[in-house]
C-alpha positions in Angstrom: 108.0 96.8 55.9 111.0 98.7 57.2 112.6 102.1 56.7 116.4 101.6 56.3 117.1 105.0 57.8 114.8 104.5 60.8 116.4 104.1 64.2 113.6 102.0 65.6 113.6 99.7 62.5 117.3 99.1 63.1 116.6 98.3 66.8 113.8 96.0 65.8 116.1 94.2 63.3 118.8 93.8 66.0 121.2 96.0 64.1 121.4 98.4 67.1 121.5 96.9 70.6 118.8 97.6 73.1 117.9 96.4 76.6 114.9 94.2 75.7 112.1 93.9 78.2 109.6 91.9 76.0 109.4 90.7 72.5 106.9 88.9 70.3 107.0 88.1 66.6 105.7 91.5 65.7 106.4 93.8 68.8 109.5 94.8 70.7 109.7 96.5 74.1 113.0 98.0 75.3 114.2 100.4 78.0 114.4 104.1 77.1 117.9 105.4 77.1 116.8 108.6 78.9 114.2 107.4 81.4 111.8 110.0 82.8 110.6 107.6 85.6 111.8 104.4 87.3 109.9 102.4 84.7 110.3 103.9 81.2 110.0 101.3 78.4 109.3 101.9 74.7 107.0 99.5 72.9 107.1 99.4 69.1 105.7 97.4 66.3 108.6 95.8 64.4 107.1 97.0 61.1 107.5 100.6 60.2 104.5 102.9 60.7 105.2 106.6 61.1 102.5 107.4 63.7 99.4 106.1 65.5 97.0 106.9 62.7 99.1 105.1 60.1 99.4 102.0 62.3 95.7 101.8 63.2 94.6 102.3 59.6 97.0 99.8 58.2 96.9 97.0 60.8 94.4 97.4 63.7 95.4 93.9 65.0 99.0 94.9 65.3 97.9 98.1 67.2 96.1 95.8 69.6 99.2 93.6 69.9 101.3 96.6 70.8 98.8 97.6 73.5 98.8 94.1 74.9 102.6 94.1 75.2 102.4 97.5 76.9 100.1 96.0 79.5 102.3 93.0 79.9 105.3 95.3 80.4 103.5 97.2 83.1 102.7 94.0 84.9 106.3 92.7 84.6 107.7 96.0 85.8 105.5 95.9 88.9 103.5 99.1 88.1 100.2 97.6 86.9 98.5 98.0 90.3 100.1 101.3 91.4 99.4 103.0 88.0 101.3 103.6 84.8 101.0 105.9 81.9 100.9 104.9 78.2 102.1 107.8 76.0 102.1 108.0 72.2 103.2 111.2 70.7 101.9 111.4 67.1 103.2 114.1 64.8 105.6 117.0 65.2 103.5 119.2 67.5 103.2 116.4 70.0 106.9 116.1 70.5 107.4 113.0 68.4 111.0 112.9 67.5 111.4 109.4 66.0 108.8 108.9 63.3 108.3 105.2 63.9 105.2 104.8 66.0 106.1 104.0 69.6 104.4 103.9 73.0 106.1 104.9 76.3 105.2 102.8 79.3 106.0 105.1 82.2 105.5 104.5 86.0 107.1 103.6 89.3 106.5 107.0 90.9 103.6 109.6 91.0 103.6 111.1 87.6 101.7 114.4 88.2 99.5 116.1 85.7 99.3 114.6 82.2 99.9 117.9 80.4 101.5 121.0 81.9 100.7 124.4 80.4 
């Protein structure tokens, strides 16, 4: 399933170019255009789900595939041993601005506190 107006659906379909880091039949990982750390890769399911709850309710196996690709990206980027953060904003109050579930793999430097007041 796709949303024809969704930026990440268009990226997953290859309609918009991206710098791919990893790809499976159901998952795409690509570099963030505005990285917050030396490693900043977005990992998305190719099918459209608006947020984490929607994805996990509809397709738990796909949610697991997304997490597996995130771990593979961390290893490939050389941050698996030093530490990396997996971030999923879910809903407007979290700061989610693209409503296609996505996970940020962030690392390559000390990241500091997880949430600042």
